[in-house]
C-alpha positions in Angstrom: 50.3 -32.8 50.1 49.3 -29.6 48.3 52.1 -27.7 46.6 52.6 -24.1 47.6 52.3 -21.7 44.8 54.4 -18.5 44.7 52.8 -15.2 44.2 54.1 -13.1 41.3 56.2 -10.1 42.1 54.7 -6.6 42.0 56.7 -5.9 38.9 55.5 -9.0 37.2 51.9 -8.3 38.2 52.1 -4.8 36.7 53.9 -6.0 33.6 51.1 -8.6 33.0 48.4 -6.0 33.8 49.9 -3.6 31.3 50.0 -6.3 28.6 46.3 -7.2 29.4 45.3 -3.5 29.0 47.2 -3.1 25.8 45.8 -6.3 24.4 42.2 -5.1 25.3 42.8 -1.8 23.5 44.0 -3.6 20.4 41.2 -6.2 20.6 38.6 -3.4 21.0 40.0 -1.6 18.0 40.0 -4.8 15.8 36.5 -5.8 17.0 35.0 -2.5 16.0 37.1 -1.7 12.9 34.0 -1.4 10.8 32.8 1.6 12.9 35.2 4.4 12.7 35.6 6.6 15.8 35.2 10.3 15.4 38.7 11.4 14.5 40.6 13.9 12.5 42.2 12.3 9.4 45.1 14.8 9.6 46.3 13.6 13.0 47.2 10.4 14.8 47.4 9.5 18.5 50.0 7.6 20.3 50.3 6.5 23.9 53.8 6.3 25.4 54.6 4.4 28.5 57.5 6.0 30.3 58.6 3.2 32.7 60.7 4.4 35.6 64.3 3.0 35.6 64.1 1.5 39.1 67.9 1.5 39.4 67.7 5.3 39.7 66.1 7.5 42.3 63.4 10.0 41.2 66.0 12.8 41.7 68.4 11.0 39.4 65.7 10.5 36.8 64.7 14.2 36.9 68.4 15.3 36.8 68.8 13.2 33.6 65.6 14.7 32.1 66.8 18.2 32.9 70.3 17.5 31.5 68.9 16.2 28.2 66.4 19.0 27.9 63.4 16.6 28.0 61.4 18.7 30.5 62.0 21.8 28.4 61.5 20.3 24.9 58.8 17.7 25.3 56.4 17.6 23.5 57.8 18.9 20.2 56.1 21.9 18.6 52.8 20.9 16.9 52.2 18.0 19.2 49.3 18.1 21.7 49.4 16.3 25.0 45.9 14.7 25.3 46.6 13.1 28.7 49.5 12.5 31.1 49.0 10.2 34.0 51.2 8.6 36.7 50.7 4.9 37.1 52.1 3.9 40.5 54.5 1.0 40.1 54.8 1.7 36.3 55.8 5.3 35.6 54.1 7.8 33.4 51.6 7.3 30.6 51.4 10.1 28.0 48.9 10.2 25.1 49.8 12.6 22.3 47.9 13.8 19.2 49.9 15.0 16.2 50.1 15.1 12.4 51.8 11.9 11.1 54.7 14.0 9.8 55.6 14.7 13.5 56.1 11.0 14.3 59.9 11.2 13.8 60.2 14.3 15.9 58.3 12.6 18.8 60.6 9.5 18.4 63.8 11.5 18.4 62.8 13.6 21.4 62.1 10.4 23.4 65.3 8.8 22.2 67.5 11.8 23.0 65.7 12.9 26.2 63.8 10.2 28.0 66.1 7.2 27.4 68.4 6.8 30.4 65.6 7.9 32.7 62.8 5.8 31.4 62.3 2.6 29.4 59.7 3.4 26.7 56.8 1.6 25.0 54.7 3.1 22.2 51.1 2.2 21.3 49.1 3.7 18.4 45.9 4.9 20.0 42.5 6.2 19.0 39.5 7.7 20.8 37.0 5.0 21.2 34.7 6.8 23.6 32.1 8.0 21.0 31.8 4.5 19.6 31.4 3.0 23.1 28.7 5.6 23.9 26.8 5.0 20.7 26.9 1.2 21.4 25.1 1.8 24.7 22.1 3.4 23.1 
């Protein structure tokens, strides 16, 4: 008699999907490490996953972010928001560009403002598009 297999929960599906995407990003970076992407040596990029705390409503999360000043203060001065997307079922995904000296400022603002409303994950990031486009020619 065949055994019935259970389907993973939506949360588990998205967690695994996120891990696959992050792994693909790292693998792509390692596979093409010999071909530098067009970048500014004076800046770095970081992608931050702001995962919704599902024990709170959106109103509670926004109230927390207002209370901590996150909405007003993020990003810190000298930090550029490259992209900011909502990933349904995950939360928000923000990619920043900044001088390495601003890394501590970014970290502290997340710790003091976003924690309590979001669980966070940080990924060093770089722009691969020009390398990808060149590989297609």
